[in-house]
ROVO-572876 format. One record per residue (C-alpha): residue in one letter; residue number from 1; x negated, y negated, z negated. Coordinates in pm, whole numbers, plus 50000, padded with zeros to 5 digits. Layout:
<recs>
resn | resi | u | v | w
a | NUM | X | Y | Z;
...
</recs>
This chain:
<recs>
resn | resi | u | v | w
m | 1 | 50000 | 50000 | 50000;
r | 2 | 49858 | 49662 | 50100;
l | 3 | 49984 | 49321 | 49993;
a | 4 | 49904 | 48992 | 50166;
f | 5 | 49818 | 48723 | 49913;
k | 6 | 49765 | 48349 | 49962;
t | 7 | 49619 | 48280 | 49619;
a | 8 | 49270 | 48357 | 49490;
s | 9 | 49399 | 48402 | 49135;
v | 10 | 49532 | 48751 | 49216;
s | 11 | 49298 | 49021 | 49338;
c | 12 | 49391 | 49101 | 49698;
c | 13 | 49511 | 49453 | 49778;
n | 14 | 49445 | 49572 | 49422;
p | 15 | 49724 | 49793 | 49282;
l | 16 | 49578 | 49746 | 48934;
f | 17 | 49740 | 49402 | 48935;
l | 18 | 50093 | 49540 | 48986;
p | 19 | 50151 | 49586 | 48610;
t | 20 | 50032 | 49225 | 48560;
l | 21 | 50274 | 49096 | 48825;
r | 22 | 50556 | 49300 | 48674;
r | 23 | 50489 | 49164 | 48325;
t | 24 | 50468 | 48809 | 48461;
f | 25 | 50808 | 48863 | 48622;
q | 26 | 50957 | 48975 | 48292;
t | 27 | 50787 | 48713 | 48074;
r | 28 | 50896 | 48421 | 48292;
n | 29 | 51239 | 48571 | 48353;
l | 30 | 51211 | 48490 | 48723;
p | 31 | 51382 | 48655 | 49019;
a | 32 | 51148 | 48823 | 49265;
k | 33 | 51178 | 48545 | 49522;
t | 34 | 51094 | 48277 | 49267;
l | 35 | 50803 | 48485 | 49140;
g | 36 | 50667 | 48514 | 49492;
q | 37 | 50689 | 48141 | 49544;
a | 38 | 50533 | 48068 | 49206;
l | 39 | 50236 | 48298 | 49267;
g | 40 | 50198 | 48201 | 49632;
f | 41 | 50224 | 48543 | 49801;
y | 42 | 50470 | 48704 | 50038;
p | 43 | 50711 | 48916 | 49832;
c | 44 | 50737 | 49279 | 49931;
r | 45 | 50971 | 49564 | 49850;
a | 46 | 50705 | 49744 | 49638;
i | 47 | 50714 | 49467 | 49376;
m | 48 | 51095 | 49485 | 49365;
a | 49 | 51076 | 49859 | 49297;
v | 50 | 50856 | 49832 | 48986;
p | 51 | 51061 | 49943 | 48683;
s | 52 | 51120 | 49700 | 48397;
r | 53 | 50882 | 49704 | 48104;
p | 54 | 51050 | 49719 | 47763;
p | 55 | 51001 | 49409 | 47546;
v | 56 | 50743 | 49418 | 47269;
q | 57 | 50905 | 49518 | 46942;
v | 58 | 50776 | 49293 | 46663;
r | 59 | 50885 | 49331 | 46301;
d | 60 | 51020 | 49036 | 46103;
n | 61 | 50809 | 49119 | 45797;
i | 62 | 50517 | 49334 | 45684;
q | 63 | 50573 | 49654 | 45489;
l | 64 | 50278 | 49750 | 45270;
n | 65 | 50182 | 50111 | 45212;
e | 66 | 50083 | 50233 | 44866;
t | 67 | 49709 | 50187 | 44920;
e | 68 | 49757 | 49829 | 45043;
k | 69 | 49972 | 49749 | 44742;
k | 70 | 49698 | 49876 | 44508;
i | 71 | 49427 | 49679 | 44690;
f | 72 | 49624 | 49354 | 44687;
d | 73 | 49721 | 49403 | 44319;
r | 74 | 49352 | 49420 | 44227;
l | 75 | 49273 | 49108 | 44428;
l | 76 | 49556 | 48915 | 44265;
g | 77 | 49445 | 49054 | 43929;
t | 78 | 49101 | 48901 | 43992;
l | 79 | 49261 | 48559 | 44046;
r | 80 | 49460 | 48586 | 43724;
h | 81 | 49165 | 48718 | 43523;
f | 82 | 48939 | 48425 | 43616;
g | 83 | 49214 | 48163 | 43642;
l | 84 | 49137 | 48101 | 44011;
q | 85 | 49368 | 47899 | 44236;
n | 86 | 49254 | 48060 | 44563;
q | 87 | 49502 | 48158 | 44830;
l | 88 | 49415 | 48503 | 44961;
r | 89 | 49510 | 48573 | 45320;
v | 90 | 49469 | 48884 | 45534;
a | 91 | 49362 | 48764 | 45877;
g | 92 | 49370 | 48887 | 46232;
g | 93 | 49418 | 49241 | 46359;
w | 94 | 49572 | 49390 | 46044;
v | 95 | 49858 | 49137 | 46058;
r | 96 | 49908 | 49194 | 46431;
d | 97 | 49915 | 49573 | 46398;
k | 98 | 50147 | 49574 | 46096;
l | 99 | 50394 | 49351 | 46283;
l | 100 | 50380 | 49599 | 46571;
g | 101 | 50463 | 49881 | 46331;
k | 102 | 50114 | 50034 | 46345;
e | 103 | 49891 | 50128 | 46055;
c | 104 | 49558 | 49944 | 46034;
y | 105 | 49267 | 50012 | 45800;
d | 106 | 49061 | 49707 | 45898;
i | 107 | 49145 | 49452 | 45627;
d | 108 | 48978 | 49109 | 45647;
i | 109 | 49043 | 48867 | 45361;
a | 110 | 49010 | 48493 | 45435;
l | 111 | 48932 | 48267 | 45135;
d | 112 | 49024 | 47900 | 45129;
n | 113 | 48756 | 47751 | 44900;
m | 114 | 48498 | 48018 | 44818;
l | 115 | 48236 | 48222 | 44998;
g | 116 | 48308 | 48590 | 45041;
s | 117 | 48001 | 48690 | 44841;
e | 118 | 48115 | 48476 | 44544;
f | 119 | 48459 | 48631 | 44540;
v | 120 | 48325 | 48987 | 44576;
d | 121 | 48115 | 48930 | 44262;
k | 122 | 48430 | 48831 | 44073;
v | 123 | 48625 | 49131 | 44207;
q | 124 | 48341 | 49355 | 44092;
d | 125 | 48350 | 49201 | 43741;
y | 126 | 48728 | 49239 | 43726;
l | 127 | 48719 | 49604 | 43831;
l | 128 | 48460 | 49680 | 43565;
h | 129 | 48680 | 49497 | 43311;
v | 130 | 48975 | 49725 | 43390;
g | 131 | 48760 | 50040 | 43391;
e | 132 | 48711 | 50085 | 43766;
e | 133 | 48393 | 50092 | 43968;
a | 134 | 48327 | 49880 | 44276;
q | 135 | 48154 | 50059 | 44562;
g | 136 | 47947 | 49976 | 44867;
i | 137 | 47898 | 49605 | 44806;
a | 138 | 47703 | 49435 | 45086;
v | 139 | 47654 | 49090 | 45235;
i | 140 | 47609 | 49048 | 45612;
p | 141 | 47437 | 48715 | 45683;
c | 142 | 47541 | 48481 | 45961;
n | 143 | 47346 | 48483 | 46289;
p | 144 | 47437 | 48174 | 46498;
d | 145 | 47201 | 48270 | 46781;
q | 146 | 47422 | 48575 | 46840;
s | 147 | 47747 | 48377 | 46786;
k | 148 | 47805 | 48522 | 46439;
h | 149 | 47868 | 48201 | 46247;
l | 150 | 47999 | 48331 | 45915;
e | 151 | 47852 | 48522 | 45625;
t | 152 | 48064 | 48831 | 45551;
a | 153 | 48083 | 49020 | 45221;
r | 154 | 48203 | 49382 | 45210;
m | 155 | 48315 | 49620 | 44942;
r | 156 | 48523 | 49936 | 44902;
i | 157 | 48846 | 49921 | 44704;
c | 158 | 49068 | 50229 | 44679;
d | 159 | 48837 | 50403 | 44930;
t | 160 | 48905 | 50131 | 45188;
w | 161 | 48648 | 49887 | 45327;
i | 162 | 48748 | 49523 | 45278;
d | 163 | 48571 | 49226 | 45438;
f | 164 | 48574 | 48885 | 45271;
v | 165 | 48497 | 48559 | 45451;
n | 166 | 48581 | 48194 | 45396;
l | 167 | 48816 | 47994 | 45617;
r | 168 | 48600 | 47785 | 45848;
c | 169 | 48588 | 47446 | 46011;
e | 170 | 48296 | 47362 | 46237;
e | 171 | 48141 | 47062 | 46407;
y | 172 | 47931 | 47095 | 46721;
c | 173 | 47661 | 46883 | 46878;
e | 174 | 47691 | 46791 | 47244;
n | 175 | 47596 | 47061 | 47496;
s | 176 | 47599 | 47335 | 47233;
r | 177 | 47855 | 47574 | 47092;
i | 178 | 47639 | 47667 | 46792;
p | 179 | 47790 | 47476 | 46498;
t | 180 | 47572 | 47210 | 46337;
v | 181 | 47806 | 47165 | 46038;
q | 182 | 48016 | 47434 | 45870;
k | 183 | 48251 | 47365 | 45584;
y | 184 | 48552 | 47520 | 45419;
g | 185 | 48845 | 47483 | 45655;
t | 186 | 49219 | 47482 | 45625;
p | 187 | 49419 | 47785 | 45739;
e | 188 | 49532 | 47586 | 46043;
e | 189 | 49173 | 47493 | 46140;
d | 190 | 49067 | 47855 | 46098;
a | 191 | 49361 | 47985 | 46301;
y | 192 | 49266 | 47765 | 46596;
r | 193 | 48909 | 47899 | 46577;
r | 194 | 49030 | 48256 | 46626;
d | 195 | 48976 | 48441 | 46953;
l | 196 | 49341 | 48497 | 47049;
t | 197 | 49677 | 48369 | 46929;
i | 198 | 49794 | 48722 | 46851;
n | 199 | 49491 | 48753 | 46620;
s | 200 | 49542 | 48413 | 46453;
l | 201 | 49822 | 48523 | 46220;
f | 202 | 49777 | 48538 | 45843;
y | 203 | 49948 | 48739 | 45573;
n | 204 | 49942 | 48539 | 45251;
i | 205 | 49890 | 48788 | 44968;
n | 206 | 49988 | 48530 | 44703;
t | 207 | 50329 | 48463 | 44859;
s | 208 | 50379 | 48791 | 45054;
s | 209 | 50456 | 48587 | 45367;
i | 210 | 50344 | 48568 | 45731;
e | 211 | 50179 | 48241 | 45839;
d | 212 | 50160 | 48135 | 46206;
y | 213 | 49964 | 47810 | 46210;
t | 214 | 49923 | 47797 | 46591;
k | 215 | 50303 | 47813 | 46619;
r | 216 | 50273 | 48069 | 46899;
g | 217 | 50106 | 48377 | 46757;
i | 218 | 50431 | 48564 | 46697;
e | 219 | 50584 | 48428 | 47019;
d | 220 | 50289 | 48551 | 47226;
l | 221 | 50297 | 48886 | 47047;
k | 222 | 50664 | 48928 | 47139;
s | 223 | 50602 | 48811 | 47498;
g | 224 | 50293 | 49030 | 47540;
i | 225 | 50055 | 48751 | 47640;
i | 226 | 49679 | 48733 | 47580;
v | 227 | 49591 | 48366 | 47535;
t | 228 | 49345 | 48165 | 47326;
p | 229 | 49458 | 47911 | 47062;
l | 230 | 49222 | 47644 | 47205;
p | 231 | 49122 | 47596 | 47572;
p | 232 | 48977 | 47933 | 47677;
k | 233 | 48643 | 47809 | 47809;
a | 234 | 48562 | 47637 | 47479;
t | 235 | 48676 | 47946 | 47288;
f | 236 | 48458 | 48175 | 47501;
m | 237 | 48155 | 47948 | 47481;
d | 238 | 48193 | 47949 | 47102;
d | 239 | 48163 | 48329 | 47109;
p | 240 | 48136 | 48482 | 47460;
l | 241 | 48213 | 48828 | 47321;
r | 242 | 48572 | 48706 | 47299;
v | 243 | 48597 | 48762 | 47674;
l | 244 | 48556 | 49135 | 47621;
r | 245 | 48786 | 49131 | 47319;
a | 246 | 49057 | 48961 | 47527;
i | 247 | 49016 | 49231 | 47792;
r | 248 | 49022 | 49510 | 47536;
f | 249 | 49337 | 49388 | 47364;
g | 250 | 49507 | 49315 | 47696;
a | 251 | 49443 | 49671 | 47811;
r | 252 | 49518 | 49831 | 47474;
f | 253 | 49861 | 49671 | 47434;
g | 254 | 49948 | 49637 | 47804;
f | 255 | 49967 | 49258 | 47764;
i | 256 | 49922 | 48993 | 48035;
l | 257 | 49594 | 48801 | 48054;
d | 258 | 49674 | 48431 | 48076;
e | 259 | 49573 | 48284 | 48414;
e | 260 | 49363 | 48003 | 48262;
l | 261 | 49194 | 48261 | 48040;
k | 262 | 49101 | 48469 | 48345;
e | 263 | 48958 | 48168 | 48525;
a | 264 | 48744 | 48082 | 48222;
a | 265 | 48628 | 48442 | 48177;
a | 266 | 48511 | 48460 | 48537;
c | 267 | 48326 | 48126 | 48545;
d | 268 | 47948 | 48133 | 48579;
e | 269 | 47885 | 47939 | 48258;
v | 270 | 48074 | 48190 | 48043;
k | 271 | 47910 | 48484 | 48220;
a | 272 | 47567 | 48335 | 48156;
a | 273 | 47653 | 48278 | 47790;
l | 274 | 47778 | 48636 | 47752;
s | 275 | 47451 | 48764 | 47892;
a | 276 | 47225 | 48529 | 47694;
k | 277 | 47397 | 48473 | 47358;
i | 278 | 47554 | 48806 | 47268;
s | 279 | 47349 | 49100 | 47149;
r | 280 | 47368 | 49407 | 47366;
e | 281 | 47475 | 49609 | 47061;
r | 282 | 47791 | 49398 | 47026;
i | 283 | 47866 | 49430 | 47398;
g | 284 | 47811 | 49806 | 47382;
t | 285 | 48044 | 49838 | 47084;
e | 286 | 48324 | 49658 | 47269;
i | 287 | 48277 | 49873 | 47579;
d | 288 | 48280 | 50192 | 47371;
l | 289 | 48605 | 50083 | 47208;
m | 290 | 48753 | 50033 | 47556;
i | 291 | 48634 | 50368 | 47688;
s | 292 | 48757 | 50545 | 47374;
g | 293 | 49087 | 50357 | 47381;
n | 294 | 49426 | 50431 | 47531;
q | 295 | 49376 | 50234 | 47856;
p | 296 | 49009 | 50256 | 47962;
v | 297 | 49084 | 50221 | 48333;
q | 298 | 49275 | 49895 | 48294;
a | 299 | 49002 | 49755 | 48068;
v | 300 | 48717 | 49830 | 48310;
a | 301 | 48933 | 49714 | 48604;
y | 302 | 48968 | 49376 | 48432;
i | 303 | 48590 | 49364 | 48384;
s | 304 | 48542 | 49428 | 48755;
d | 305 | 48813 | 49189 | 48871;
l | 306 | 48672 | 48909 | 48654;
k | 307 | 48326 | 48962 | 48811;
l | 308 | 48177 | 49075 | 48479;
f | 309 | 48083 | 49432 | 48572;
w | 310 | 47713 | 49374 | 48640;
v | 311 | 47689 | 49131 | 48348;
v | 312 | 47804 | 49406 | 48114;
f | 313 | 47649 | 49707 | 48288;
s | 314 | 47331 | 49529 | 48390;
l | 315 | 47075 | 49724 | 48593;
h | 316 | 46698 | 49732 | 48573;
t | 317 | 46558 | 49451 | 48786;
k | 318 | 46358 | 49694 | 49000;
h | 319 | 46618 | 49962 | 49057;
e | 320 | 46629 | 50147 | 49387;
p | 321 | 46803 | 50193 | 49620;
a | 322 | 46994 | 49865 | 49622;
v | 323 | 47350 | 49889 | 49498;
s | 324 | 47605 | 49856 | 49777;
e | 325 | 47864 | 49581 | 49783;
g | 326 | 48181 | 49695 | 49612;
c | 327 | 47999 | 49954 | 49402;
d | 328 | 48172 | 49821 | 49091;
r | 329 | 48513 | 49890 | 49245;
l | 330 | 48399 | 50240 | 49334;
c | 331 | 48291 | 50292 | 48972;
v | 332 | 48638 | 50188 | 48856;
s | 333 | 48800 | 50420 | 49111;
y | 334 | 48599 | 50722 | 48988;
l | 335 | 48692 | 50629 | 48633;
e | 336 | 49059 | 50611 | 48726;
a | 337 | 49049 | 50940 | 48917;
t | 338 | 48887 | 51114 | 48619;
w | 339 | 49131 | 50964 | 48369;
n | 340 | 49428 | 51079 | 48581;
l | 341 | 49274 | 51422 | 48638;
i | 342 | 49225 | 51469 | 48262;
q | 343 | 49594 | 51388 | 48208;
l | 344 | 49690 | 51647 | 48473;
i | 345 | 49462 | 51916 | 48332;
g | 346 | 49566 | 51841 | 47974;
q | 347 | 49379 | 51630 | 47721;
s | 348 | 49355 | 51925 | 47481;
t | 349 | 49104 | 52084 | 47721;
f | 350 | 48847 | 51826 | 47610;
t | 351 | 48739 | 51701 | 47269;
d | 352 | 48744 | 51325 | 47207;
e | 353 | 48367 | 51311 | 47254;
q | 354 | 48383 | 51511 | 47577;
r | 355 | 48657 | 51286 | 47709;
r | 356 | 48463 | 50970 | 47617;
l | 357 | 48143 | 51083 | 47787;
s | 358 | 48331 | 51224 | 48086;
l | 359 | 48468 | 50875 | 48149;
y | 360 | 48119 | 50723 | 48129;
a | 361 | 47985 | 50998 | 48357;
a | 362 | 48262 | 50933 | 48609;
m | 363 | 48218 | 50556 | 48602;
f | 364 | 47846 | 50591 | 48675;
l | 365 | 47880 | 50859 | 48945;
p | 366 | 47797 | 50607 | 49221;
l | 367 | 47473 | 50527 | 49033;
r | 368 | 47362 | 50882 | 48959;
k | 369 | 47089 | 50873 | 49224;
t | 370 | 46973 | 50518 | 49147;
i | 371 | 46640 | 50504 | 48964;
y | 372 | 46372 | 50267 | 48840;
k | 373 | 46009 | 50328 | 48751;
d | 374 | 45867 | 50285 | 48404;
n | 375 | 45524 | 50142 | 48325;
k | 376 | 45362 | 50475 | 48413;
g | 377 | 45539 | 50500 | 48748;
k | 378 | 45778 | 50771 | 48628;
k | 379 | 46120 | 50769 | 48794;
i | 380 | 46399 | 50712 | 48540;
p | 381 | 46774 | 50728 | 48617;
v | 382 | 46920 | 50377 | 48599;
v | 383 | 47206 | 50526 | 48394;
n | 384 | 46950 | 50567 | 48116;
y | 385 | 46877 | 50193 | 48133;
i | 386 | 47248 | 50106 | 48119;
f | 387 | 47306 | 50311 | 47804;
r | 388 | 46986 | 50230 | 47618;
d | 389 | 46924 | 49869 | 47723;
s | 390 | 47243 | 49717 | 47861;
l | 391 | 47478 | 49872 | 47605;
k | 392 | 47232 | 49976 | 47332;
r | 393 | 47416 | 50305 | 47286;
k | 394 | 47256 | 50606 | 47124;
a | 395 | 46998 | 50798 | 47326;
s | 396 | 47207 | 51116 | 47314;
d | 397 | 47485 | 50946 | 47515;
a | 398 | 47242 | 50865 | 47794;
e | 399 | 47091 | 51215 | 47786;
t | 400 | 47432 | 51384 | 47798;
v | 401 | 47562 | 51179 | 48091;
i | 402 | 47238 | 51228 | 48288;
n | 403 | 47252 | 51603 | 48216;
v | 404 | 47613 | 51609 | 48335;
h | 405 | 47508 | 51438 | 48659;
h | 406 | 47232 | 51695 | 48711;
a | 407 | 47457 | 51991 | 48626;
l | 408 | 47738 | 51884 | 48856;
e | 409 | 47510 | 51931 | 49157;
k | 410 | 47463 | 52297 | 49057;
f | 411 | 47833 | 52341 | 48995;
l | 412 | 47899 | 52216 | 49349;
s | 413 | 47709 | 52517 | 49484;
l | 414 | 47909 | 52758 | 49265;
i | 415 | 48260 | 52621 | 49325;
p | 416 | 48309 | 52818 | 49651;
y | 417 | 48256 | 53141 | 49453;
f | 418 | 48484 | 53028 | 49169;
a | 419 | 48758 | 52946 | 49418;
s | 420 | 48732 | 53274 | 49613;
n | 421 | 48560 | 53529 | 49384;
d | 422 | 48340 | 53627 | 49683;
d | 423 | 47994 | 53731 | 49557;
a | 424 | 47842 | 53665 | 49899;
l | 425 | 47902 | 53291 | 49858;
v | 426 | 47630 | 53267 | 49591;
s | 427 | 47367 | 53453 | 49791;
e | 428 | 47224 | 53127 | 49929;
v | 429 | 47198 | 52950 | 49590;
n | 430 | 46829 | 52885 | 49531;
w | 431 | 46803 | 52674 | 49216;
a | 432 | 46748 | 52963 | 48973;
r | 433 | 46429 | 53161 | 49034;
e | 434 | 46521 | 53397 | 48750;
s | 435 | 46812 | 53537 | 48953;
v | 436 | 46595 | 53650 | 49248;
d | 437 | 46576 | 54014 | 49137;
v | 438 | 46934 | 54030 | 49010;
p | 439 | 47192 | 54242 | 49201;
l | 440 | 47427 | 54031 | 49412;
t | 441 | 47731 | 54138 | 49209;
s | 442 | 47566 | 54005 | 48891;
k | 443 | 47427 | 53686 | 49042;
p | 444 | 47739 | 53467 | 48975;
r | 445 | 47725 | 53551 | 48604;
v | 446 | 47349 | 53494 | 48583;
l | 447 | 47359 | 53162 | 48769;
t | 448 | 47657 | 53032 | 48574;
g | 449 | 47510 | 53153 | 48245;
f | 450 | 47184 | 52964 | 48301;
l | 451 | 47379 | 52653 | 48397;
l | 452 | 47599 | 52665 | 48087;
r | 453 | 47293 | 52713 | 47867;
e | 454 | 47159 | 52387 | 48012;
i | 455 | 47471 | 52175 | 47962;
k | 456 | 47624 | 52364 | 47664;
d | 457 | 47950 | 52217 | 47527;
f | 458 | 47973 | 51967 | 47811;
w | 459 | 48005 | 52227 | 48087;
r | 460 | 48371 | 52144 | 48141;
v | 461 | 48276 | 51778 | 48183;
a | 462 | 48014 | 51865 | 48447;
l | 463 | 48265 | 52094 | 48620;
l | 464 | 48520 | 51811 | 48615;
m | 465 | 48270 | 51578 | 48785;
a | 466 | 48191 | 51846 | 49043;
t | 467 | 48558 | 51888 | 49133;
l | 468 | 48574 | 51512 | 49200;
l | 469 | 48285 | 51536 | 49446;
y | 470 | 48382 | 51865 | 49613;
p | 471 | 48317 | 51943 | 49891;
p | 472 | 47962 | 51800 | 49882;
n | 473 | 47834 | 51577 | 50163;
n | 474 | 48188 | 51452 | 50213;
d | 475 | 48222 | 51075 | 50163;
c | 476 | 48536 | 51029 | 49956;
t | 477 | 48499 | 50653 | 49908;
e | 478 | 48798 | 50558 | 50123;
d | 479 | 49017 | 50823 | 49960;
l | 480 | 48923 | 50693 | 49616;
l | 481 | 48989 | 50329 | 49698;
s | 482 | 49318 | 50410 | 49870;
k | 483 | 49429 | 50634 | 49578;
n | 484 | 49467 | 50924 | 49823;
f | 485 | 49251 | 51158 | 49620;
e | 486 | 49454 | 51481 | 49609;
l | 487 | 49434 | 51512 | 49233;
e | 488 | 49668 | 51812 | 49221;
r | 489 | 49432 | 52005 | 49451;
r | 490 | 49135 | 51909 | 49235;
r | 491 | 49323 | 52011 | 48923;
a | 492 | 49385 | 52355 | 49075;
l | 493 | 49018 | 52378 | 49169;
f | 494 | 48909 | 52293 | 48813;
i | 495 | 49144 | 52547 | 48657;
a | 496 | 49034 | 52821 | 48899;
a | 497 | 48667 | 52755 | 48822;
e | 498 | 48730 | 52735 | 48445;
d | 499 | 48923 | 53064 | 48453;
a | 500 | 48644 | 53234 | 48652;
i | 501 | 48382 | 53122 | 48399;
l | 502 | 48592 | 53241 | 48105;
k | 503 | 48656 | 53576 | 48274;
l | 504 | 48279 | 53616 | 48307;
g | 505 | 48266 | 53588 | 47927;
l | 506 | 48029 | 53291 | 47934;
d | 507 | 48189 | 53041 | 47698;
k | 508 | 47939 | 52969 | 47418;
v | 509 | 47673 | 53168 | 47607;
w | 510 | 47419 | 52910 | 47490;
d | 511 | 47456 | 53052 | 47139;
a | 512 | 47348 | 53401 | 47250;
k | 513 | 47019 | 53517 | 47094;
p | 514 | 46749 | 53679 | 47312;
l | 515 | 46729 | 54056 | 47277;
l | 516 | 46348 | 54040 | 47255;
n | 517 | 46150 | 53785 | 47058;
g | 518 | 45819 | 53629 | 47154;
k | 519 | 45611 | 53876 | 46952;
e | 520 | 45773 | 54176 | 47124;
i | 521 | 45712 | 54019 | 47464;
m | 522 | 45344 | 53955 | 47381;
n | 523 | 45304 | 54318 | 47269;
v | 524 | 45424 | 54445 | 47605;
l | 525 | 45205 | 54197 | 47791;
q | 526 | 44913 | 54269 | 47554;
l | 527 | 44868 | 53902 | 47474;
k | 528 | 44745 | 53752 | 47147;
s | 529 | 44916 | 53413 | 47195;
g | 530 | 45206 | 53262 | 47384;
g | 531 | 45188 | 53062 | 47705;
p | 532 | 45347 | 53020 | 48049;
l | 533 | 45363 | 53396 | 48108;
v | 534 | 45563 | 53450 | 47788;
r | 535 | 45804 | 53170 | 47881;
e | 536 | 45844 | 53323 | 48228;
w | 537 | 45937 | 53660 | 48076;
q | 538 | 46177 | 53499 | 47832;
q | 539 | 46370 | 53367 | 48130;
k | 540 | 46357 | 53704 | 48306;
i | 541 | 46488 | 53875 | 47993;
l | 542 | 46769 | 53620 | 47968;
a | 543 | 46861 | 53696 | 48331;
w | 544 | 46866 | 54068 | 48246;
q | 545 | 47095 | 54001 | 47949;
l | 546 | 47333 | 53792 | 48158;
a | 547 | 47339 | 54056 | 48433;
d | 548 | 47403 | 54335 | 48181;
p | 549 | 47592 | 54183 | 47883;
s | 550 | 47643 | 54524 | 47721;
g | 551 | 47272 | 54612 | 47731;
t | 552 | 47085 | 54682 | 47406;
a | 553 | 46748 | 54560 | 47283;
e | 554 | 46600 | 54908 | 47336;
e | 555 | 46722 | 54917 | 47697;
c | 556 | 46588 | 54568 | 47757;
l | 557 | 46249 | 54667 | 47616;
e | 558 | 46232 | 54972 | 47841;
w | 559 | 46330 | 54759 | 48143;
m | 560 | 46057 | 54508 | 48063;
k | 561 | 45788 | 54775 | 48024;
e | 562 | 45887 | 54938 | 48351;
t | 563 | 45905 | 54608 | 48540;
h | 564 | 45574 | 54487 | 48399;
s | 565 | 45406 | 54817 | 48488;
k | 566 | 45530 | 54793 | 48848;
r | 567 | 45405 | 54436 | 48867;
l | 568 | 45058 | 54537 | 48748;
k | 569 | 45040 | 54816 | 49006;
t | 570 | 45147 | 54578 | 49282;
e | 571 | 44885 | 54324 | 49182;
</recs>
């Protein structure tokens, strides 16, 4: 389906914007013709056919659970014990989620005339006074260079982490968004310094009431709009990470991104600030929350459409080959295809961790053969750079995704056998030297067993990636971008291959212990120490085990002696 647009504010021919257009239609309560005129594009029947989206259900008040009641009672008890006049307010996401009827365990307390660290000390004293013990007290200092302008104090109350921070009001010097003066602010000043209106709401613990100082937080929550309290460019320059937070919340809740917000997010000045001011750890955390969330495709699609993809997933400066134009859209398309394929197969097939890394692996499929050279001239996959430098994720994430990319190539050569159960189709596979002397009927089990021992618990992820790329040497770019990707056929292919592997009895094969240990191998070879020859025989023995899963250690030992003796005679 192709749509002809006149305006640059809507991404041309991109079906990912259909939900946005639909929500705009509902929010503005416009007929289709008026909507078309307002957005400046020719209306088409496809837009008319989009079903209505139900309105956002927002509660009139907040209902506390038992743990929250206990926490707030202790905080109010602290005020009474020390005769303090502070107003205690829960800020941000907790208020938003509770109004949406969702539980939230991220409680941030905003203080009107005291630093968080000062109040935490008093809470600790009060808890000791009533015979309870405070746990996990910590103070996280501010870091203006990374757009973290406030000191935050943390402690555990009733086994729940609570953050304490003061309401803020800031003054800036010209040409800088790093505050030169910080002082205690009013709730209204603090609310307008928040990232989004839906996150600017307060719950006043003293009065048990909801406070909406921007006068639009609840309205925008009901309307499903992502908008900043202040002009978006100023808000993003204050903390450029807010761009990614706006995207994440828009995708998570299915809300509309405000048009002015999108323009600000895509401007060069904000992109430069995001790259220069925000630590890569904070960026990586936001991206991981998106990928692990309920709408990862929409989130990454927003990143691509707002021209932020290569800002977030930055590549090594000397990568090769050059990335083709539109590669970011292809990355999004692979991500979408994988997400949809997982839904078809059934999410229970994969653990949360397997699903998370499968989405990363899919998104970076177009980059799997892109490399850079380190200081010693060694070729390194650029995916490693993205994980470890651009996102500052743990090394194991990078290793797993790279291993999945390597394993999928081997799975591609085995899929014809899995789909047909014809042993002859694996006769040409040449990536496992250990299977050379194995009978043809046993070769599928030996090859697959070695592959699963390489990739272990992530074999289903590698198989999933292989089904996306099958048949090999077939450019599926146009099919991906046009959404004509035959997911049902690929689902059937995945299930057939998975069933074949399970029928071979290979699940958890990586846990199988070798029938002969190194000492026994050295005895047969008459060696006093290990070395390449021992490692070679370990692989041969593993191939023997995979070919004959019912074989015993004694039989394996006899086979090794006989084979070694024949080899000596031949030499």
